[in-house]
C-alpha positions as CSV (number, residue, x, y, z in Angstrom):
1,M,-32.8,-2.1,-8.9
2,N,-34.3,-4.4,-6.3
3,P,-32.4,-3.5,-3.1
4,A,-32.8,-7.3,-2.1
5,K,-30.3,-7.7,-5.2
6,R,-27.5,-5.1,-3.7
7,I,-24.5,-6.3,-3.2
8,P,-22.9,-5.7,0.4
9,V,-20.0,-3.2,0.9
10,H,-17.9,-5.5,2.2
11,L,-17.5,-7.1,-0.9
12,L,-16.5,-3.1,-2.1
13,A,-13.8,-3.6,0.6
14,R,-12.8,-7.1,-0.9
15,D,-12.8,-5.7,-4.7
16,F,-10.1,-2.8,-3.0
17,G,-8.0,-5.0,-0.8
18,S,-6.9,-7.4,-4.1
19,L,-5.8,-4.4,-5.5
20,L,-3.9,-2.7,-2.7
21,S,-2.2,-6.0,-2.4
22,D,-0.6,-5.9,-5.8
23,F,0.3,-2.4,-5.0
24,T,1.8,-2.8,-1.6
25,G,4.1,-5.5,-3.5
26,Q,5.4,-2.4,-5.4
27,V,6.3,-0.6,-3.3
28,D,7.6,-3.6,-0.8
29,A,10.4,-4.3,-3.6
30,L,11.7,-0.9,-4.3
31,L,12.2,-0.2,-0.5
32,T,13.5,-3.4,0.4
33,Q,16.3,-3.2,-2.8
34,P,19.6,-3.4,-0.7
35,A,21.4,-0.6,-2.1
36,L,19.0,1.5,-1.8
37,T,17.7,1.5,2.1
38,D,20.5,1.6,5.5
39,A,21.3,-2.0,5.5
40,H,20.8,-2.0,10.0
41,V,17.0,-1.4,9.2
42,P,15.3,-4.2,9.7
43,I,13.4,-5.6,6.8
44,A,10.6,-6.6,8.9
45,H,10.5,-3.0,9.8
46,I,10.5,-1.5,6.3
47,R,7.4,-4.1,6.0
48,R,5.2,-2.8,8.3
49,E,6.0,1.1,8.0
50,V,5.3,0.5,3.9
51,C,1.7,-1.5,4.9
52,A,1.1,1.3,7.0
53,A,1.8,4.1,4.3
54,V,0.0,2.4,1.9
55,W,-3.7,2.2,4.5
56,A,-2.6,6.2,4.8
57,A,-2.8,6.1,1.0
58,M,-6.0,4.1,0.7
59,L,-7.8,6.6,3.3
60,A,-7.0,9.6,1.6
61,A,-8.4,8.6,-0.8
62,F,-12.1,7.4,0.6
63,D,-11.6,11.0,2.6
64,A,-11.0,12.8,-0.8
65,S,-13.8,10.6,-2.2
66,S,-17.4,12.0,-3.0
67,L,-18.1,8.7,-0.8
68,S,-20.5,10.2,2.0
69,P,-19.5,10.5,6.0
70,E,-21.9,7.4,6.6
71,E,-20.6,5.4,3.5
72,K,-16.9,6.1,4.5
73,A,-17.6,5.6,8.1
74,A,-18.7,2.1,6.9
75,L,-16.0,0.7,4.0
76,S,-13.0,2.0,6.0
77,P,-13.5,-0.6,9.4
78,L,-14.4,-3.2,6.6
79,L,-11.7,-2.8,4.4
80,Q,-8.9,-2.9,7.4
81,E,-10.4,-6.3,8.0
82,K,-10.4,-7.6,5.0
83,L,-6.5,-6.6,4.2
84,I,-5.1,-8.1,7.4
85,P,-4.2,-11.6,5.4
86,L,-2.5,-8.3,3.3
87,W,-1.0,-6.9,6.1
88,E,0.1,-10.6,7.7
89,K,1.7,-11.0,4.1
90,H,3.5,-8.6,3.7
91,C,4.0,-6.9,7.0
92,A,4.5,-9.3,10.1
93,S,2.0,-11.7,12.0
94,D,2.0,-9.8,15.4
95,P,-1.7,-9.8,17.0
96,D,-1.2,-6.3,18.0
97,L,-0.1,-5.4,14.2
98,I,-3.7,-3.5,13.4
99,E,-3.5,-1.3,16.4
100,Y,0.4,-0.2,14.9
101,L,-1.1,0.1,11.1
102,S,-3.6,2.8,12.4
103,E,-1.7,4.2,14.9
104,R,0.6,4.9,11.9
105,A,-0.7,5.4,8.7
106,T,-2.6,8.3,11.0
107,F,1.4,9.8,11.7
108,Y,1.6,9.5,7.9
109,A,-1.6,11.5,7.2
110,H,-0.9,14.2,9.6
111,G,-0.8,17.3,7.6
112,R,-2.0,16.6,4.3
113,D,-4.0,17.9,1.4
114,P,-6.8,17.0,1.2
115,A,-7.6,18.8,-2.2
116,S,-4.3,17.8,-3.7
117,Q,-2.9,13.5,-4.1
118,V,0.8,15.2,-5.4
119,A,0.7,16.9,-1.8
120,T,-0.7,13.9,0.2
121,A,1.3,11.5,-1.8
122,S,4.2,13.6,-0.9
123,T,3.6,14.1,2.4
124,I,3.2,10.2,2.7
125,V,6.8,9.2,1.0
126,Q,8.8,11.5,2.8
127,R,8.0,10.4,6.0
128,L,8.3,6.5,4.5
129,L,11.8,6.9,3.1
130,D,12.8,8.9,6.3
131,E,11.2,6.1,8.6
132,T,12.9,3.1,6.1
133,G,16.5,4.5,6.6
134,S,16.4,5.9,3.0
135,I,19.2,8.2,3.1
136,G,21.3,10.8,0.0
137,D,21.0,9.6,-3.6
138,A,19.2,6.5,-3.0
139,K,16.7,8.4,-1.2
140,R,15.9,11.2,-4.2
141,Q,16.2,8.6,-6.8
142,L,12.9,6.7,-4.3
143,A,10.9,9.8,-3.9
144,R,10.9,10.5,-7.9
145,K,9.5,7.0,-8.2
146,L,6.9,6.6,-4.8
147,I,5.3,10.1,-5.0
148,P,3.7,10.0,-8.4
149,L,2.9,5.8,-7.3
150,F,1.2,7.0,-4.7
151,A,-0.1,9.9,-5.8
152,H,-1.8,8.1,-9.3
153,R,-2.6,5.1,-6.8
154,M,-5.1,8.1,-4.3
155,L,-6.2,9.9,-8.0
156,G,-6.9,6.1,-9.4
157,D,-9.3,5.2,-6.3
158,R,-10.9,8.1,-5.7
159,T,-11.8,8.9,-9.5
160,Y,-13.0,5.4,-9.5
161,I,-15.5,6.0,-6.8
162,D,-16.9,9.5,-7.7
163,D,-17.2,8.5,-11.7
164,L,-19.5,5.2,-10.4
165,K,-21.4,7.3,-8.3
166,T,-21.6,10.0,-10.7
167,R,-22.3,8.1,-13.5
168,V,-24.8,5.4,-12.3
169,G,-26.2,8.1,-9.6
170,I,-25.7,5.2,-6.9
171,Q,-25.0,4.3,-3.0
172,L,-22.0,2.5,-1.9
173,P,-23.2,-1.3,-2.2
174,L,-24.5,-0.8,-5.7
175,I,-20.9,0.4,-6.0
176,A,-19.7,-2.7,-5.2
177,A,-22.0,-4.7,-7.7
178,L,-20.2,-2.9,-10.4
179,L,-17.3,-3.5,-9.4
180,L,-17.5,-6.9,-9.8
181,T,-19.1,-6.7,-12.9
182,A,-16.8,-8.0,-15.8
183,G,-18.0,-6.3,-18.2
184,L,-17.5,-2.7,-16.4
185,A,-13.9,-4.0,-15.4
186,S,-12.8,-4.3,-18.9
187,V,-14.1,-0.4,-20.0
188,V,-12.2,1.0,-16.9
189,D,-9.5,-1.3,-16.5
190,A,-7.4,0.6,-18.9
191,T,-7.9,3.5,-17.6
192,L,-6.6,2.3,-14.1
193,K,-3.8,0.8,-15.3
194,M,-3.0,4.3,-16.8
195,L,-3.8,6.0,-13.2
196,R,-1.6,3.7,-11.0
197,L,1.1,3.5,-13.6
198,T,0.9,-0.7,-13.5
């Protein structure tokens, strides 16, 4: 393909941002059920922590993918920029929100297992539940739902990127073009839904 026709990497970030919005909403809905969390933990705090955990999962998926270090370095800040409206919708509109989420995402991803989405999901979810006041049976119930949800989300994102790069043998700007092609989107939609349990 002519390089002039390539779609910039920021469009890939936009696409993933829209997918993350739905995922963040699912996690948020589970963790803000009054019966499942400590009533003394403010909803605003829970939502900030959800966004940080989701951001940590997204970064873990990209780190585990076949993207080159240069592609990862280019994609991460663009994705974060595209997610500002999502963060403001689900978390807060604080002026220091991006710095807060970056710091907290580092906390959630610390000690992750690059070779295992399940182990990484377990680490992220257990920390999220601790930080959001989940206790006892409610905590175990949430963990049973959230660990597979996070693991499938990360696995789906990593597999999707790797598959595009392997099958088509292209660089990141062309992956963005394919992500936005309606025909390809319909082919992978069923797989993504299965992997993400949505």
